C-alpha positions as CSV (number, residue, x, y, z in Angstrom):
1,M,105.0,127.4,136.8
2,G,102.9,126.0,140.0
3,A,101.8,128.9,142.4
4,P,99.6,131.4,142.4
5,A,97.0,128.9,143.4
6,I,93.1,129.1,143.5
7,P,92.6,129.0,147.3
8,P,89.8,126.7,148.5
9,A,88.7,129.7,150.5
10,L,87.3,131.3,147.2
11,F,84.8,128.8,146.8
12,G,83.8,128.9,150.5
13,F,83.2,132.5,150.0
14,L,81.2,132.2,146.9
15,L,78.7,129.4,148.7
16,E,78.4,132.1,151.6
17,L,77.4,134.9,149.5
18,K,74.8,132.8,147.8
19,E,73.1,132.1,151.0
20,N,73.6,135.8,152.3
21,N,73.2,137.6,149.1
22,D,72.5,141.2,150.1
23,R,74.6,144.6,150.8
24,A,74.7,144.5,154.6
25,W,76.4,140.9,154.7
26,F,78.8,141.7,151.6
27,E,79.9,144.8,153.4
28,A,80.4,143.3,156.7
29,N,82.5,140.5,154.6
30,R,84.3,142.9,151.9
31,E,87.8,142.1,153.4
32,R,87.3,138.4,153.0
33,Y,86.3,138.8,149.7
34,V,89.2,141.0,148.8
35,V,91.5,138.5,150.5
36,E,89.9,135.3,149.6
37,V,88.6,136.0,146.3
38,R,89.7,139.2,144.3
39,D,93.4,139.1,145.2
40,P,94.0,135.3,144.5
41,M,92.1,136.0,141.3
42,L,94.5,139.3,140.3
43,N,97.5,137.1,141.0
44,F,96.5,134.5,139.0
45,I,95.7,136.7,135.9
46,A,98.9,138.2,136.4
47,A,100.5,134.9,136.3
48,F,98.7,133.6,133.3
49,A,100.1,136.8,131.4
50,E,103.5,134.9,130.3
51,P,101.9,131.8,129.0
52,L,99.0,133.7,127.3
53,A,101.7,136.0,125.4
54,A,103.2,132.7,124.1
55,I,99.9,131.7,123.0
56,S,99.3,135.2,121.3
57,P,100.8,138.5,121.9
58,H,97.4,140.1,121.0
59,F,95.7,139.3,124.0
60,R,95.5,140.9,127.6
61,A,96.1,139.3,131.1
62,D,95.0,142.5,133.1
63,P,95.4,142.5,136.5
64,R,94.0,145.5,137.6
65,P,91.1,145.5,140.3
66,N,88.8,147.3,138.0
67,G,88.9,147.8,134.5
68,G,91.0,144.5,134.0
69,S,90.5,140.8,133.4
70,L,88.6,140.2,136.0
71,F,84.8,140.6,135.9
72,R,83.3,142.8,138.5
73,I,81.3,141.1,141.5
74,Y,78.5,143.3,141.1
75,R,75.4,142.2,138.9
76,D,73.6,144.3,136.5
77,T,69.9,144.3,137.7
78,R,68.4,146.9,135.6
79,F,66.8,144.8,133.3
80,S,66.5,141.5,135.6
81,R,63.7,139.9,137.8
82,D,66.3,138.6,140.3
83,K,67.7,141.8,142.2
84,T,70.2,140.2,144.3
85,P,73.0,142.4,144.0
86,Y,75.9,140.1,143.6
87,K,77.1,137.3,141.2
88,T,78.1,134.0,143.1
89,N,80.8,133.1,140.8
90,V,84.1,134.6,139.4
91,G,85.0,135.1,135.9
92,A,88.2,136.3,134.3
93,H,88.2,137.4,130.3
94,F,91.4,137.6,128.5
95,R,90.1,139.9,125.7
96,H,92.0,140.8,122.5
97,F,93.7,144.1,122.4
98,A,91.6,145.3,119.7
99,G,88.4,144.6,121.5
100,K,86.4,146.8,123.1
101,D,84.0,144.6,125.2
102,A,83.0,141.2,125.6
103,H,82.0,140.4,122.2
104,A,85.7,140.0,120.7
105,P,87.6,136.7,120.5
106,G,89.0,135.9,123.4
107,F,89.8,133.1,126.6
108,Y,87.6,132.8,129.5
109,L,87.9,131.3,133.0
110,H,84.9,130.6,135.1
111,L,85.0,129.4,138.7
112,E,81.5,128.7,140.8
113,P,81.0,126.3,143.4
114,G,80.0,123.1,141.4
115,R,80.6,124.7,137.8
116,C,83.9,125.4,137.0
117,F,84.9,125.7,133.4
118,A,87.5,127.2,130.6
119,G,86.1,129.0,127.7
120,V,87.4,130.1,124.3
121,G,85.8,132.1,121.1
122,V,83.5,135.2,120.6
123,W,80.0,135.3,122.3
124,R,77.2,137.0,119.9
125,P,79.5,138.7,117.7
126,G,77.5,141.4,115.6
127,G,76.1,141.5,112.5
128,E,79.0,142.1,110.3
129,A,81.2,140.2,112.5
130,V,79.0,137.0,112.5
131,G,78.8,137.4,108.5
132,R,82.8,137.3,108.3
133,I,82.9,134.1,110.4
134,R,80.4,132.4,108.4
135,D,81.9,133.4,105.0
136,A,85.4,132.3,106.5
137,M,83.9,128.9,107.2
138,V,82.4,128.7,103.6
139,A,86.0,130.0,102.2
140,R,88.0,127.6,104.1
141,P,86.0,124.6,105.2
142,A,88.8,122.5,105.9
143,A,90.4,124.9,108.1
144,W,87.2,125.2,110.2
145,R,87.1,121.3,110.6
146,R,90.6,121.3,111.6
147,V,90.6,123.9,114.3
148,T,86.9,122.2,115.6
149,G,88.5,118.7,115.6
150,G,91.5,116.8,117.0
151,A,92.7,117.7,120.1
152,F,90.4,120.5,120.3
153,G,87.1,118.3,119.8
154,K,88.5,116.0,122.2
155,T,88.9,118.6,124.8
156,F,86.3,121.2,124.3
157,S,82.6,121.3,123.3
158,M,80.7,123.9,121.5
159,H,77.8,125.9,123.3
160,G,75.6,129.0,122.7
161,E,72.3,129.6,120.5
162,S,71.8,128.8,117.0
163,L,69.2,129.7,114.2
164,K,66.6,127.4,113.8
165,R,67.1,128.2,110.1
166,P,70.2,128.5,107.8
167,P,71.2,132.0,107.8
168,R,69.9,134.3,104.8
169,G,72.4,133.8,102.0
170,Y,73.8,130.3,102.7
171,D,73.0,126.9,101.3
172,A,70.9,125.1,103.2
173,G,72.7,121.9,101.9
174,H,76.1,123.1,103.1
175,P,77.9,120.3,104.9
176,L,78.8,123.1,107.8
177,I,75.2,124.1,107.6
178,E,74.6,123.3,111.8
179,D,78.1,125.3,112.6
180,L,76.9,128.3,110.2
181,K,73.6,128.6,112.0
182,R,75.5,129.1,115.2
183,K,74.9,132.5,116.6
184,D,78.0,131.9,119.1
185,F,81.0,130.5,118.3
186,I,82.4,129.5,121.8
187,A,83.6,126.6,123.1
188,M,84.0,125.0,126.6
189,V,85.6,122.6,128.7
190,E,84.4,122.0,132.3
191,F,86.9,121.0,135.4
192,R,86.3,119.9,139.3
193,E,86.9,122.6,141.9
194,S,89.3,119.9,143.1
195,E,91.3,120.4,140.1
196,A,91.1,124.4,140.4
197,V,92.7,124.9,143.8
198,K,95.7,122.6,142.7
199,L,99.0,124.3,142.5
200,E,99.3,123.1,138.8
201,F,95.9,124.8,137.8
202,L,97.7,127.6,136.3
203,D,99.8,125.3,133.9
204,H,96.6,123.1,133.3
205,F,94.7,126.3,132.5
206,A,97.5,127.4,129.9
207,G,97.3,123.9,128.3
208,T,93.7,124.2,127.8
209,A,94.2,127.9,126.4
210,R,96.9,126.4,124.0
211,T,94.7,123.8,122.7
212,G,91.8,126.1,122.1
213,G,94.4,128.6,120.2
214,P,94.0,127.5,116.9
215,F,89.9,128.1,117.0
216,V,90.6,131.6,118.7
217,R,93.2,132.2,115.6
218,F,90.4,131.4,113.1
219,L,87.9,133.5,114.8
220,S,90.5,136.6,114.8
221,E,91.5,136.3,111.4
222,A,88.0,135.7,110.2
223,V,87.1,139.4,111.9
224,G,89.9,140.7,110.9
225,V,92.0,141.2,113.9
226,P,96.0,139.9,114.2
227,F,96.7,136.6,115.8
């Protein structure tokens, strides 16, 4: 599968942006952003469409510059004390077709100098969705252990926030109580920048997504969307 590769220049640009996070610098270097960051990411997203479809036909690898899989470089500073206007990372979210926002099950790629990772799952599902996931875990505990163990457990680690106490209506003594307390059902695997810029990284990322597929399948079925 090989190319397209993530260029080392992508990380170089993000490092410079971190040191010059203002609109004047970005506007002066906008063409570099397009050539070194945006377009390589869009090419990568387009190339991931075929292996993603082989994992599940219900997820989208959308290479549009706006409104697709690539997250905007602009930060939302409305409710943040940090008013720097640009993100110093790039991310791509491969959403479920039924998902209207970032809170549906999906696959994720994060590239940042010093911090690169792939993610799978669902971040902060709403009240009804989180209840469905917890109910599915209680109804199918063996399936939950299966999708979070084996190759998945050796590759990924679970992340996100959890409740301090068991959720209302669930047995505090349940064998899966620590997982039932989760507010986020996401798992991540980190990798080095040197891995991201290799020609075979697309294959590597696709393989990681395949390993996370059963976990995403469980979550998708729990919230009532097809996998």
